[in-house]
N, C-alpha and C positions, 0 to 999 in steps of 0.2 A: 442754320449754323453751319460752319466749315466742318468738313471730317477730319480726325486726326492724319490720316493719311495727306491731305492739303495741306495741314499745318507743317508737317515735316519738311515737305516738300518747299514751302515757302522759306522756312529756316534753313534747308540748305543751298538755294538759290539766293537767301540774303549774305550767307556765309563764302559763298562764291564770290559775290558781287563785292563783297567787301574785301576780300582777298587781291581781286582785280585791281579794287582802287588803292590800294596800298601800297601796289609795286608800279603801277601806272604814274612815276614820279613827275612827268612833265603835264599831267592831266589831260591829254591829247586823246583821251579814250582807245588806248591801243597799247600794246606792250612792244618796246623795241628788243631788240637780241640783247641789249645791257638790262634792261630790265627783267628780261627773261633768266639773265644770270643770276640776276639778284635773288629769284625765286629758287633757283638750283642752289645756291648756297645757303638758304635757309631750310631747305629739306635735306641735303645731305650734310647733315653733320651729326655726331654723336651725343650722348647725353651730357658730356661733360663740356660741350661746346667748339669741339672741335671740329671745323670745317674739311669737307674732303672735296680737292678741287677739282673740277670736271676739267678735262682738256678742250680747248676752244673747239676743235673740228667735232668733240663729238656735242659740246654745247650746240654746234650750229646744225648741225644733223637732229638732234632732239626738236630744235626751233623751227624747223622746217616741216616735221611731220604733225606741226600743228596752226603752221602758217598755211594753210589750205588753199588759198588763193594767190600764194606766191609775191604778195605783195612788199614783203619785208617785215611785217608787222602782225601782230594776234590782235585781231580785235575781238570783241565780246562773245561774240558767236564762236569762235574758233576756240577761245578760252573755256566756254562750256564744256566743248568735248575734250580738252587738255585737262580740265577741274573732274568731269567724271571718270574719265577713263585713264588718268595717269595719276595725278595728284591726290585723288583720295585713297586711291590704293596704296601711296606712300605714308600717308598722314594717319588713315584710319583702317588697316589693315585687319583681313578677315582671315583667320587660322583653320586649317585641319590638320588632327593628327592619325596617321596612317598607318595602322598595326598590321603587317604582313603575316599571315601564316602560321599564326601560333597554334598549331592542330596538334593533336594526339599523335598522329601519324607521323611528324616531322620530328617529334620529341621521345615517345618512347615507344613508337608503333613500327610499321613495315618500311617506313624511310626514314627511321633514327637519323639524324644528321651527326649522331656523334660515332656512326659508321664511315662516314664520308670521308674524304683525303684530310678536311680541315679538323676533323676529330672534335667539334666543338660541342657542348653539351647544350641542346636548346630550352631547357629549362630554366638556364641562367639569363635569360631574357625576362622572365616574368616580372621579378624585383624590380628592375629599372624601369620598364616599363608601367607598372602598376603605379611605382612612385610616380612618375609624371603624370598619369591620371588621377593620381590624388591632389598633385599639389600645383597642376597648370591648369588653368580655366580654358580648355580650347573650345572654339566656337564650333567644332564639329569633330566627331570620331568617327571613323572608318575602322572598319575589319575586313581584311581580306581575307578569302578562303579558296583554297584548291576546292573542287566540287566536280570530280570527273563521274562522268556514267560508267558504267562496269564494263562496258565494251571499248573504252578509250584506246586511242591509238597507241599512247605512251606504255600501256601494261605487256611487260613480257609475256606472261600468258594469253596475251590475244595476238600475239606476232601471227600465227597462222594462220587469222581471219580476214588478213588481207594481203592482196599478190606484193613481192617484192620486185623492185626493178633488177633489171638484169646487171646493174653497175653495183648494186648492193656489195658492200663487204664483205658480209655475214649473210648466209642463209637461215631460213625459218628454222631449220633441224639443228644447228649448231648455234643458235643465237642465244648470249648470255646475259643476265643482268648486267647495265650499263655499256653493253655495247650500242654501235650506232648503226643502223640500218637504213634502206633507202626503198621507201614505199612507191608503188608506179603510178600513184595519183590517179589522174592527172591534174598538176605535172608532178612530176617524180619529187618526193619529199624524204628528207633526211627527218631520221627522228632517234633520238636516244631513249633507249630501252630502262623502264623504272620497273620495279615491286608495285604491286598493284598497291595503289594508296589513295588515302583522302576519296574513298568512293561515297557518292552521294547519300546521305542520311545514315551513314554508319559512324561508330565510336570514334574511328580513326580522322574522320572528317571536323570532327567537333572541336571547338575551341577548347583549349586546355583547361580543365575545373579551376585552376588557380589563378586564370586571367580575369581580370577585373573587365566586366560590361560595363558599360556605363549608360545610362539611361538615354534615350534617343539617338542614339547612335545607329549607325548604318551598315549592313554588312554587304560587300561587293563579292559575288561567285564569278570566278575563273574556269578555266580548261573543260566549260561545260559541253565544249561542242565534241563529239566522241572522235572525229576525224582529224581534229588538230590541236597541238598540246599549246598551252598559253603559261609561260612562263612569268609575263607583266600581268599587273592588275590593271592596266589600262585595254590591253587589245592579245589577241591570239598570236601566237609567233607568226604567222602569215600575214597577220596584220588584214585579214578578211571581214573580220568582227571586233569591235569593241567592248568592252563593258559598261557597267552603268555610271563607273566612277567619275570620268571626264565631264559628263554632261552634269552630273552631281554636283560638282566643283563649280561649274559655270552655273547654275541655279542659283548658288549659295553665293556666288561673289567672291569665293576662295582668292586669296590674294598669295596667301604663304601656306605650304605644307610640310610637314615634319613627318620623316618615316622611322618606322625601325620593326623589329621583329625578325623574323627568319628567313 
């Protein structure tokens, strides 16, 4: 008996083969640029049937990506790559919802964003985020969290724990919250100083109690290296190491990602 996995593969191959045959208008078992253009016209249209015109030079560039042997045609083997790596991601997108840093310290704690220059109230994001979680069936939901060790380089009260570079505009004795200093490194590293916030396993690092946490969601932790800050949920500020987010997006075959939060 065939396995369910093999049945799915057979169905996908059959669909791909039918697509190739449908656009191979002259039946020569290969797709010309004009036939490839018909595929693009079928793909690039909205739900009302309006076709988005793709400039010829763009079409030629896309065609060349899949014409691996440069013979001016896309054969069935080349089309398989086109199907798996391009067409399927357009017609069958897999989405992810990324909720960034909706944590206590940023809403009502030590780094309350209402005290920052924009003076925004972080709690206002809760209702729209929760509404999206209730109304949209996302394939995967990620929550990112600032997750600092207690000796993190960004904390103002840790500024004297590491030597400053002679070029630092402020010395350790006179440094204030939100000042930028330069640590010696190596290499020398600019660092903005923040109040102690989002310390691992503390109340301030927890996601806000009114934020909906969906089943089978994934938490991504950033800023875990004590010596490097990390504003991005993908990698640290020096791009020395990345978080788990990129690999998980690839593993899950995510094609579209929607971002919200603080």
